[in-house]
C-alpha positions in Angstrom: 15.8 7.2 -1.9 17.4 4.7 0.5 20.6 2.9 -0.6 22.0 -0.2 1.1 25.7 -1.0 0.5 27.1 -4.4 1.6 24.9 -4.9 4.6 25.8 -7.8 6.9 24.2 -8.8 10.2 24.8 -11.8 12.4 23.4 -13.0 15.7 26.2 -15.1 17.3 27.3 -17.7 14.8 24.2 -17.2 12.6 24.7 -14.9 9.7 21.3 -13.4 8.9 22.1 -10.8 6.3 24.9 -11.6 3.8 26.3 -8.6 1.9 23.1 -7.0 0.7 23.3 -4.0 -1.6 20.2 -2.5 -3.2 18.3 0.8 -3.8 14.8 1.6 -2.7 13.5 4.4 -5.0 11.6 7.6 -4.1 8.0 7.8 -5.3 7.8 4.0 -5.7 6.3 1.2 -3.6 9.4 -1.0 -2.8 8.5 -4.5 -1.5 10.6 -7.0 0.4 9.6 -10.6 0.0 10.9 -14.0 0.9 10.3 -17.1 3.0 10.1 -17.0 6.8 13.7 -16.7 8.1 15.0 -15.2 4.9 16.1 -12.0 6.7 13.2 -9.6 5.8 12.4 -8.4 9.3 16.1 -8.1 10.3 16.7 -6.0 7.1 13.8 -3.7 7.8 14.9 -3.2 11.4 18.4 -2.3 10.2 17.0 0.2 7.7 14.9 2.0 10.3 17.7 2.0 12.8 16.3 -0.5 15.4 19.3 -2.8 14.7 22.8 -1.9 13.9 24.4 -3.8 10.9 27.7 -5.4 11.5 29.1 -4.1 8.2 27.9 -1.8 5.4 26.1 1.5 4.9 22.5 2.6 4.9 22.1 5.9 3.1 19.0 8.1 3.4 19.8 10.1 0.3 23.3 11.2 1.4 23.0 10.5 5.1 24.5 7.4 6.5 22.3 6.1 9.4 24.9 3.7 10.6 27.3 6.5 11.6 24.7 8.9 12.9 24.7 10.2 16.5 21.7 9.5 18.7 20.5 13.0 18.1 20.8 12.8 14.4 18.8 9.5 14.3 16.1 11.2 16.4 15.8 13.9 13.8 15.8 11.4 11.0 13.0 9.4 12.6 10.8 12.5 12.5 11.0 12.2 8.7 9.8 8.5 8.9 6.3 7.2 9.0 5.7 3.7 10.4 2.7 1.4 9.7 2.9 -1.5 12.1 1.5 -5.0 11.5 -1.2 -4.8 14.2 -1.9 -1.1 13.6 -0.7 -0.3 17.1 -3.4 2.3 17.9 -3.8 3.5 21.5 -7.0 1.9 22.9 -7.7 4.8 25.3 -7.4 7.5 22.6 -9.9 8.5 20.0 -9.0 8.0 16.3 -8.3 11.7 16.1 -6.1 11.7 19.2 -4.2 8.7 17.8 -3.5 10.6 14.5 -2.5 13.7 16.5 -0.1 11.8 18.7 3.0 12.3 16.6 2.1 15.9 15.9 1.7 16.5 19.7 5.1 14.9 20.3 7.1 16.6 17.6 5.3 19.5 16.0 5.6 23.1 17.1 2.3 24.0 15.4 -0.6 25.3 17.4 -3.3 22.9 18.6 -5.6 24.2 15.9 -3.1 23.5 13.2 -2.2 20.1 14.6 -5.9 19.2 14.6 -6.4 20.6 11.1 -3.5 18.4 9.8 -4.9 15.3 11.6 -8.3 15.8 10.2 -6.8 16.3 6.7 -5.1 12.9 7.0 -8.3 11.2 8.3 -10.3 12.7 5.4 -7.6 11.5 3.0 -8.2 7.9 4.2 -12.0 8.4 4.3 -12.2 8.3 8.0 -13.2 11.8 8.9 -16.5 10.7 10.3 -14.8 8.3 12.7 -12.6 10.9 14.3 -14.3 10.7 17.7 -14.6 6.9 17.8 -12.3 4.6 19.8 -10.2 2.0 17.9 -12.3 -0.8 19.3 -15.3 0.6 17.5 -13.6 0.3 14.1 -13.3 -2.7 11.8 -9.8 -4.1 11.1 -9.6 -2.2 7.8 -10.7 1.0 9.4 -8.1 0.6 12.1 -5.4 0.1 9.4 -6.5 3.3 7.6 -6.4 5.2 10.9 -2.8 3.9 11.4 -2.0 5.1 7.8 -3.3 8.5 8.6 -1.1 8.6 11.7 1.9 7.4 9.7 1.6 10.3 7.2 0.6 13.0 9.8 4.1 14.3 10.0 4.4 14.4 6.1 7.3 11.8 6.1 9.8 11.4 3.4 10.1 7.7 4.2 7.2 5.3 4.9 7.7 1.8 6.3 4.9 -0.8 6.3 5.3 -4.1 8.1 2.8 -6.6 6.8 0.1 -3.9 6.2 -2.5 -6.4 5.1 -2.1 -8.9 7.9 -5.4 -10.2 9.1 -7.4 -8.4 6.5 -9.8 -9.9 3.9 -8.7 -9.7 0.2 -11.1 -6.9 -0.7 -10.0 -4.7 2.2 -6.3 -5.5 1.4 -6.8 -4.1 -2.1 -8.1 -0.9 -0.5 -5.0 -0.6 1.8 -2.6 -1.4 -1.1 -4.3 1.3 -3.3 -4.1 3.8 -0.5 -0.4 3.1 0.1 0.3 3.4 -3.6 -1.6 6.7 -4.0 0.0 8.3 -0.9 3.5 7.2 -2.1 2.9 9.0 -5.4 1.2 12.1 -4.0 4.0 12.7 -1.5 6.9 11.3 -3.4 7.8 9.1 -0.4 10.3 6.3 -0.4 7.9 3.5 0.7 9.2 0.1 1.8 6.7 -2.7 2.5 7.6 -6.0 4.1 4.9 -8.4 2.9 3.7 -12.0 2.3 0.6 -10.7 0.5 0.6 -11.7 -3.2 -2.0 -9.1 -4.0 0.6 -6.5 -2.9 3.3 -8.2 -4.9 1.3 -8.2 -8.2 -0.7 -5.0 -7.6 1.8 -2.5 -6.3 5.2 -4.2 -6.5 7.1 -1.5 -8.5 10.4 -2.5 -7.0 10.6 -6.0 -5.4 13.5 -7.3 -3.4 13.5 -11.1 -3.0 15.6 -12.5 -0.1 16.7 -16.1 0.3 18.7 -17.3 3.2 20.0 -13.8 3.9 21.1 -13.1 0.3 19.7 -10.8 -2.3 18.6 -13.3 -4.9 16.5 -11.1 -7.2 15.2 -7.6 -7.7 12.7 -6.4 -10.3 9.1 -5.2 -10.7 5.8 -7.1 -10.7 5.7 -7.3 -14.5 9.0 -9.3 -14.5 8.5 -11.6 -11.6 6.7 -14.4 -13.4 9.3 -14.5 -16.2 12.3 -14.6 -13.8 15.1 -17.0 -14.6 16.2 -17.1 -11.0 15.7 -20.6 -9.8 15.3 -19.8 -6.1 12.6 -17.2 -6.9 10.8 -19.6 -9.2 10.9 -22.3 -6.5 9.5 -19.8 -4.1 6.8 -18.6 -6.5 5.7 -22.0 -7.7 5.6 -23.7 -4.3 2.1 -25.1 -4.1 0.6 -22.7 -1.5 2.4 -19.6 -2.9 1.4 -20.5 -6.5 -2.3 -20.7 -5.6 -2.2 -17.4 -3.8 -0.3 -15.8 -6.6 -2.9 -17.0 -9.1 -5.7 -15.7 -6.9 -3.8 -12.4 -6.5 -3.5 -12.0 -10.3 -7.3 -12.5 -10.6 -8.2 -10.2 -7.7 -5.9 -7.4 -8.7 -7.4 -6.7 -12.1 -9.4 -3.8 -10.7 -6.5 -2.4 -8.7 -4.1 -2.6 -11.6 -6.6 -0.9 -13.9 -6.9 1.9 -11.4 -3.2 2.3 -11.0 -2.5 2.2 -14.7 -5.1 4.9 -15.3 -3.4 7.4 -13.0 
């Protein structure tokens, strides 16, 4: 669980985050949504420790990342998994070497054990047969799955996903959403997803934080979002382009929702 208490962040005279308090729950897919410029990326960067908030606390269970020493933050980061928007695989490394990279950096296990763990992660995302390929030989969806395998290689407690479906077609996006959801449940991770993808919102949005102009405007689950009485959220949802995508997401997520509900 990650708890935010009264987080504020400004850049010069521009106040970007305005007294945000919320809880991201363990074992759930927690989504952050909002218009461009609403503060989503700044909030995510504060949570992972890339930015220091001006005020407030960020608690990883009982540990306050804001007051940690550099060494303590390093130890905490070993318990984090990161899935970047562009996958961020190393072009010169094979898929297996990419997944082994965090293990080679931080694990004291033998090479045999590190390789076994990496292959387990690749098999879990159905990429075992691609272990010896280079990233350029993979499709966008396969690259994203390889990046997920790398993100979970160290068995993290906390998983952060920045626009995980960016650049993917709707069908592949559903596969990535389902994989993130399943891994969150299997490992009881605290997963936080920064997204614009309405398939993700309606399909795996168990705990959704909506930001508007730096404020926390609404929080709830995907089953509640369409019935919200929050005017700013409604304006965001029913803006023409967003509304079309939301309707399409509802239609496309029937299969994903059925699969999730049957687990």
